[in-house]
C-alpha atoms as one frame of an Amber mdcrd trajectory, in Angstrom:
protein
  40.167  37.047   2.697  39.292  38.097  -0.197  37.588  36.505  -2.776  36.265
  33.210  -0.164  32.960  32.139  -0.347  30.507  32.364   2.412  30.553  28.397
   3.289  34.371  28.447   3.149  34.647  31.879   5.465  32.135  30.095   7.728
  33.954  26.861   8.391  37.134  29.109   8.659  35.526  30.663  11.811  34.219
  27.597  12.901  36.735  25.507  12.723  41.238  25.415  13.104  42.601  23.457
  10.290  40.511  22.088   8.182  40.132  21.194   4.152  37.346  22.708   2.461
  36.273  20.356  -0.948  35.049  22.920  -2.932  36.933  24.170  -5.849  40.511
  23.169  -5.744  40.494  22.443  -1.685  41.415  24.639   0.473  43.443  24.505
   3.588  42.996  26.668   6.490  45.352  27.867   9.444  45.548  30.541  12.382
  49.052  30.944  13.099  49.942  32.886  16.652  53.221  34.360  16.286  55.221
  34.885  19.860  57.947  35.031  21.813  59.103  32.058  23.999  62.172  30.347
  25.047  63.866  28.147  23.163  66.990  26.202  23.156  68.392  24.543  19.944
  72.130  24.514  21.162  71.378  23.965  25.149  71.456  27.385  25.654  68.130
  28.969  26.794  67.217  32.496  24.368  64.414  34.248  23.195  62.937  32.803
  20.282  60.059  32.953  17.997  57.449  30.664  17.817  54.502  30.146  16.201
  51.542  28.416  18.330  53.792  27.821  20.923  56.454  25.753  18.146  59.553
  25.763  16.882  60.174  24.112  14.683  56.196  26.038  13.119  53.311  24.109
  12.212  53.785  22.038   8.950  51.938  22.587   5.974  50.972  19.373   4.627
  48.365  19.830   0.858  48.715  18.205  -2.316  48.957  20.301  -5.775  46.603
  22.987  -6.680  45.259  23.143  -3.179  44.278  26.463  -1.515  46.420  27.664
   1.711  44.741  30.599   3.963  46.862  31.099   6.940  45.541  34.121   9.402
  48.829  35.541  10.763  48.393  36.858  14.006  51.966  39.128  14.951  52.325
  39.294  18.726  56.067  40.328  18.702  56.485  44.043  19.379  58.291  44.325
  16.030  56.635  44.181  12.237  56.610  40.553  11.061  56.414  39.104   7.212
  56.939  35.370   6.701  58.126  34.341   2.851  57.284  30.640   1.473  60.539
  29.399  -0.024  59.818  27.542  -3.022  56.478  28.296  -3.411  55.327  30.254
  -7.007  52.709  31.917  -6.472  51.470  32.129  -9.978  49.941  35.913 -10.564
  49.932  36.776  -7.113  53.099  38.293  -5.803  50.922  39.810  -3.549  51.270
  37.066  -1.017  55.376  36.593  -1.391  55.959  37.700   1.854  59.032  40.035
   1.019  59.724  43.937   2.089  59.809  44.356  -2.130  56.029  42.783  -2.147
  54.259  43.463   1.088  54.151  45.823   3.959  54.718  44.187   7.228  52.203
  42.694   9.983  52.269  45.398  12.430  52.568  44.092  15.940  49.000  43.580
  17.525  47.744  43.284  13.797  47.017  40.118  11.690  47.136  39.343   8.059
  45.762  36.521   6.459  47.411  35.103   3.409  45.800  33.529   0.668  47.792
  31.666  -2.468  47.399  28.201  -4.061  50.364  25.578  -4.965  49.514  25.955
  -8.454  51.165  22.935 -10.404  53.520  22.116  -8.158  54.654  19.029  -5.359
  58.244  18.877  -3.418  60.045  20.133  -0.216  59.942  23.332   0.602  59.582
  25.954   3.841  58.279  29.137   5.180  60.396  31.599   7.121  59.960  35.220
   8.335  61.959  38.227   6.493  62.199  40.970   8.665  65.202  41.960  10.339
  66.824  39.022  11.564  63.927  36.953  12.657  65.359  34.189  10.761  68.025
  33.604  13.130  65.520  33.120  16.050  62.731  30.422  14.599  59.421  31.053
  12.694  60.217  28.218  11.068  58.487  25.392   9.290  58.112  22.651   6.595
  55.789  22.982   3.469  55.308  19.575   1.699  52.964  19.642  -1.220  51.896
  16.059  -2.816  50.997  14.900  -6.080  47.399  14.293  -6.741  45.960  10.774
  -6.590  45.838  10.084 -10.287  49.179  11.569 -10.575  51.895   8.941 -11.079
  55.069   9.207  -8.404  58.095   7.562  -9.440  58.543   5.598  -6.278  56.252
   3.331  -4.069  54.452   4.892  -1.107  56.850   5.131   1.584  55.709   3.558
   5.037  55.896   7.247   6.935  57.427  10.964   6.055  59.884  12.703   8.039
  60.720  16.668   7.710  63.941  18.153   9.005  64.460  21.597   9.352  68.566
  21.753  10.143  70.610  24.426   9.596  73.419  26.934  11.169  72.481  28.681
  14.565  73.102  31.415  16.669  72.785  32.034  20.678  72.787  35.672  20.491
  69.380  35.998  19.297  67.775  38.229  16.504  67.775  41.724  18.116  71.771
  41.443  19.157  72.793  40.205  15.667  70.584  42.865  13.845  72.189  45.363
  16.328  75.503  43.999  14.821  74.284  44.254  11.428  73.225  48.014  11.734
  76.782  48.841  13.638  78.172  48.224  10.399  80.025  44.683  11.498  79.307
  40.855  10.768  77.285  38.382  12.477  80.816  36.498  12.701  80.898  32.646
  12.951  77.649  30.494  14.003  77.480  28.614  17.390  76.659  25.203  16.584
  73.867  23.443  14.113  70.732  22.553  14.848  68.687  19.302  13.848  64.570
  20.391  14.313  65.551  22.862  16.544  67.776  20.206  18.559  71.368  19.479
  18.963  73.239  16.703  19.953  76.614  14.976  20.437  78.045  11.132  20.711
  76.646   9.545  23.904  74.051  12.036  24.562  71.969   9.958  27.964  68.448
   9.322  27.616  68.049  11.197  24.134  64.518  10.546  22.398  64.606   9.500
  19.061  64.260  12.035  16.437  62.104   9.249  14.179  61.684   5.945  14.314
  61.583   3.038  11.479  60.387  -0.439  11.376  62.676  -3.179   9.730  62.403
  -3.711   6.103  60.100  -0.638   5.313  61.473   2.358   3.456  60.926   6.126
   4.507  60.915   9.416   3.045  63.106  12.223   4.705  62.166  15.759   3.295
  65.396  17.530   4.855  66.145  21.511   4.334  68.678  23.880   4.986  67.438
  26.817   6.670  70.277  28.189   8.298  71.670  31.789   8.136  75.096  31.368
   6.291  76.070  27.279   6.344  75.942  24.753   3.715  75.820  21.443   5.435
  76.602  17.627   4.520  74.113  15.259   5.735  74.552  11.510   6.492  72.706
   8.732   8.098  74.641   5.912  10.156  75.005   2.649   8.250  72.214   3.651
   5.585  72.139   5.161   1.770  70.553   7.556   0.707  68.198   7.475  -2.546
  67.469  11.043  -4.009  63.863  11.160  -5.791  62.652  15.201  -5.214  64.818
  18.144  -5.402  63.128  21.188  -4.563  59.763  20.167  -6.930  61.296  18.163
  -9.380  61.781  14.371  -9.092  64.687  13.453  -9.866  67.100  10.685 -11.440
  67.338   8.046  -8.211  70.853   8.023  -7.540  72.011   6.863  -4.137  74.497
   8.450  -2.259  76.586   7.733   1.083  76.325  11.644   1.607  74.658  14.901
   0.092  75.253  18.432   0.800  72.746  20.996   1.037  73.130  24.584   0.859
  71.360  27.632   2.649  67.647  27.467   1.503  67.522  24.559  -0.769  65.471
  21.053   0.148  65.097  17.344  -0.686  63.964  14.315  -0.292  65.471  10.824
   0.071  64.302   7.528   0.683  65.897   5.446   3.528  65.340   1.630   3.557
  65.891   0.563   7.313  67.610  -2.680   6.314  70.317  -2.694   9.265  70.203
  -4.305  12.206  67.570  -2.598  14.659  69.364  -0.434  17.157  70.045   3.363
  17.207  71.441   4.936  14.216  73.047   8.553  14.223  71.663  11.206  11.680
  74.703  13.231  11.146  74.979  16.837   9.861  78.124  18.709   9.560  79.500
  22.250   8.344  80.980  22.348   4.869  83.762  24.813   3.650  83.684  26.106
   6.973  86.583  27.497   8.625  85.607  26.486  12.489  83.655  23.007  11.583
  80.358  22.457  13.482  77.998  19.184  13.605  75.119  17.872  15.500  73.566
  14.646  15.700  70.397  13.160  16.122  69.162   9.447  16.503  66.767   7.425
  14.443  65.354   4.311  16.132  64.143   1.079  14.946  61.467   0.025  16.375
  62.692  -3.002  18.792  65.989  -2.013  18.676  67.453  -2.263  22.002  71.620
  -1.249  21.343  72.936   2.362  21.384  74.142   4.032  18.111  77.926   3.414
  17.715  79.927   5.864  18.409  82.124   5.617  14.937  80.582   8.203  12.939
  80.413   8.434   8.748  83.220  10.198   7.415  82.357  13.842   6.372  83.420
  14.630   2.941  86.889  17.217   2.251  86.357  20.680   3.337  89.391  21.766
   1.090  90.125  22.103  -2.867  89.190  18.560  -3.259  86.340  19.000  -1.414
  85.046  21.801  -3.588  85.313  19.217  -6.889  83.774  16.700  -5.502  80.483
  18.945  -3.951  80.687  20.235  -7.696  80.791  16.349  -8.908  77.946  15.791
  -6.695  75.882  18.887  -8.164  76.767  17.604 -11.642  75.147  13.909 -10.859
  71.635  15.363 -10.020  69.532  15.277 -12.943  66.075  15.848 -13.776  63.180
  12.605 -14.166  62.244  12.862 -18.022  59.993  10.276 -17.147  58.246  10.763
 -14.312  55.095  12.678 -14.278  55.198  16.215 -12.208  51.997  17.936 -10.816
  50.431  17.216 -13.835  49.928  14.366 -16.301  52.717  15.488 -19.215  56.139
  14.434 -18.388  58.610  16.444 -16.392  60.962  16.247 -20.015  58.538  17.267
 -21.985  59.216  21.421 -21.486  62.396  21.321 -23.932  64.378  24.443 -22.343
  67.399  23.738 -24.197  65.700  24.652 -27.698  64.820  28.096 -26.797  66.932
  31.011 -28.155  68.200  33.230 -25.098  66.683  36.753 -25.530  69.026  38.204
 -22.711  72.102  37.522 -20.289  72.579  38.930 -16.643  75.596  38.288 -15.201
  75.655  39.476 -11.731  79.073  39.198  -9.310  78.979  39.147  -5.589  80.897
  42.028  -4.122  81.889  42.619  -0.196  82.197  46.267   0.523  82.402  48.992
   3.628  80.353  52.491   2.950  81.153  54.952   5.270  82.662  52.009   7.338
  79.974  49.817   7.388  79.848  46.388   5.756  77.485  46.406   3.041  77.157
  43.497   0.161  75.923  44.180  -3.647  75.468  42.619  -6.871  77.360  44.544
  -9.830  78.043  47.557  -7.525  74.305  47.710  -6.266  73.653  46.991  -2.630
  69.485  46.888  -2.050  67.970  48.937   0.456  64.380  48.108   1.263  62.068
  51.196   1.616  58.849  51.782   3.967  56.483  51.582   0.654  57.047  48.232
  -0.790  58.660  48.681  -4.209  55.145  46.078  -6.149  52.981  48.868  -4.182
  54.473  51.923  -5.497  54.563  50.170  -9.050  50.869  49.300  -8.952  49.682
  52.999  -7.844  52.111  54.359 -10.501  54.334  55.859  -7.807  57.128  53.783
  -8.345  59.081  57.265  -9.591  58.741  58.634  -6.352  60.678  55.961  -5.086
  63.194  53.875  -7.535  64.885  53.785 -10.761  64.352  51.098 -12.725  67.652
  49.134 -14.263  70.729  51.331 -12.217  72.109  47.393 -12.081  73.849  46.666
 -15.223  73.633  43.405 -16.479  77.790  43.317 -16.445  79.531  43.802 -13.790
  80.951  47.053 -13.230  85.213  47.082 -14.344  85.360  48.827 -11.023  83.640
  46.981  -8.420  84.633  48.640  -5.299  81.989  51.791  -6.067  78.999  50.776
  -4.248  75.083  52.252  -4.909  72.640  51.810  -1.962  69.197  51.857  -3.625
  66.298  50.171  -4.243  67.167  47.435  -6.723  64.839  47.005  -9.300  65.401
  45.203 -12.884  62.418  45.876 -15.633  62.271  42.722 -17.351  60.379  41.673
 -20.713  57.067  39.146 -19.809  57.815  35.829 -20.940  61.477  36.161 -21.998
  63.779  33.402 -22.238  66.887  34.704 -19.827  70.056  33.679 -18.862  71.641
  34.325 -15.588  74.889  33.736 -14.895  76.502  33.835 -11.127  79.596  34.748
 -10.587  81.537  34.686  -7.028  85.013  36.353  -6.612  85.147  36.077  -3.085
  86.563  32.946  -0.901  83.067  32.374   0.483  80.788  30.006  -1.115  76.927
  31.860  -1.981  73.429  30.778  -2.768  70.874  32.404  -4.696  67.351  31.931
  -5.140  64.683  33.126  -6.938  61.405  33.861  -5.867  58.087  32.987  -8.375
  59.846  30.733 -10.606  61.707  27.483 -11.154  64.958  27.302 -13.257  67.156
  25.136 -14.852  70.508  25.010 -13.151  72.849  23.832 -15.877  76.312  24.019
 -14.631  78.705  24.892 -12.120  82.395  25.461 -12.790  85.846  26.857 -11.189
  86.998  30.151 -12.966  85.296  32.926 -14.604  82.229  32.384 -16.769  82.828
  33.460 -20.718  80.203  32.800 -23.607  82.312  29.429 -24.608  81.282  28.241
 -21.513  77.693  27.508 -23.167  78.989  24.362 -24.766  79.072  23.145 -21.159
  75.819  23.160 -20.176  73.315  20.445 -19.724  70.472  21.496 -22.420  68.942
  17.746 -21.326  67.971  17.171 -17.844  69.101  19.562 -15.664  66.652  19.620
 -12.476  64.376  22.478 -12.264  64.705  24.017  -9.047  64.742  27.712  -7.456
  68.070  28.071  -5.987  71.975  27.412  -6.871  75.102  27.233  -4.664  78.157
  29.108  -6.270  81.849  27.858  -5.071  84.326  30.532  -4.389  86.381  31.781
  -7.462  83.485  29.254  -9.303  80.103  30.652 -11.067  77.147  28.937 -11.924
  74.358  29.477 -14.707  70.300  28.834 -14.763  68.024  29.532 -17.564  64.488
  30.552 -16.791  61.249  32.075 -18.861  60.071  34.940 -17.153  56.179  34.037
 -17.162  55.038  35.028 -14.068  53.714  38.560 -13.982  54.565  40.290 -10.357
  57.676  41.955  -8.622  60.083  38.967  -7.783  62.887  38.777  -5.359  66.402
  37.034  -6.165  68.108  37.329  -3.173  71.332  35.736  -1.662  70.088  33.199
   0.847  72.809  34.113   3.352  70.300  36.523   5.564  73.348  38.906   6.970
  74.021  39.323   2.917  70.098  39.717   2.353  69.729  42.329   5.096  72.930
  44.247   4.014  72.262  44.560   0.290  72.661  41.306  -1.558  69.297  40.847
  -3.763  67.630  42.638  -6.604  63.908  42.509  -7.765  62.994  41.442 -11.103
  59.855  43.806 -12.086  57.748  41.769 -14.493  54.874  43.385 -16.036  51.804
  42.066 -18.243  51.266  44.829 -21.049  47.975  43.638 -21.495  46.821  44.329
 -17.991  44.670  41.543 -17.522  43.585  38.724 -14.743  44.877  36.362 -17.483
  48.407  36.683 -16.225  48.280  38.701 -12.732  45.467  39.001  -9.835  44.331
  42.664  -8.976  45.608  43.026  -5.189  43.583  41.682  -2.869  41.218  43.014
  -0.875  42.661  42.750   2.856  45.745  44.042   1.492  47.315  46.741   4.130
  48.675  49.633   2.756  51.975  51.906   3.811  54.261  54.748   2.726  53.569
  56.465  -0.294  50.783  54.783  -1.306  48.609  55.504   1.477  45.730  57.230
   1.110  45.917  57.471  -2.737  42.759  56.429  -5.162  42.727  52.823  -6.166
  44.264  51.956  -9.531  41.580  50.581 -12.385  41.637  46.633 -11.754  42.743
  44.416 -14.488  40.172  42.991 -16.414  40.055  39.136 -18.399
């Protein structure tokens, strides 16, 4: 358990999931990961359950809380969880990617210990090993503001978490075999909402959630799918956007919202309609073969069924992309709201900071020796038996990878692909601009671990330096993921002030598995505990670092 106190350890061993009020509060969880039968689309299949559940247990905590999760791997394969959107300040040791941690072997356990430091918002966890994400082990993680920090809306009557996304009936082992053989996993079979799917007129359908007339509810919604952007709407109701990936937003009202893979947001819904059933509708976006699913939201004391006339989805053609880009441009940071600390969110004037490095990344889809690979700037990442962070920490990185084989600009010939661990040597505390340029006909979504960034622009066409005049340098939302439309580009800005090894990846898991990712190595020259924690005591070692002497610890 590392640095836990004796009292905390005693309480952990003698109870299940409890809170200890010492230092910042602790939340303890014990999770058993097993196989089990699930049927998100009505077809029984092998799924991955946490404590017998899919979706998995929800983590409900408050800013600065300490989270301790003891994970027992009862699968027949190595397993890891990542905490999508949790920044793990100074602590990439807990990030749960194959570049930072050895996986939990079958029959073994590992205890994650991290703090949701200076964060609020809606996030989720999921497995990063193999194609496990396609079979479950996904759950919500919500971080509330501390009691003394004002929130820019009244307390809702209740909070509801919705995990939704595309789904495959084949299961993760079959999908992994397809990718290993060099073929794409193809189109998904449907869309699930909290592990279930529905259609108009389903008999005896239980409501997903209930509402009382006149009350307002918070819906936290995440797209946890494999590859498909979606749009969601609630029949007869409007959606007031209040939070996006850890930032309070200007509270615009929408009839429907696009949500891309890996993204989360919160909306307020007021129960101001006739008491009855209403359909919560989720449909695919920009897909050749449209998919949709329904769930029932029921008013208390409402007896009538939902209307079969569903609210329309936005267009899926070129006009639909323009519609979606315009919706993105309407998202604004709420500069008058508090964040996780008392200071207003907008007190950080990112638009006045000089850019120290510009990295332009172009995604590629190609074949190497007849097998499908995805990459960035001509480099397709390959995971190694030894996590990159451990090799670097033990001074053995030269035996495993070379820094900066990827360049800051796409090569002129993007058809040549290098297969290798993809590590960018980044300068601690540099302010960087990253451009994602998508030359493909499919939409992309990217995520950066360890940080939030400012999503300053999305436009069609190719990026050039003159495009900076179109950036939102005042109130772009601070978030951790961004979509890139076909034949378009997106720009983000961030300060690399969180020491560690951090994943920048596509959120389409087929693309991640086949190489569309890289790691930022952000080292503190001071080797100080003020910048990065030491290797935790309980960290399992693997690969080339097994048996090596521990490096001198960081000191204050």
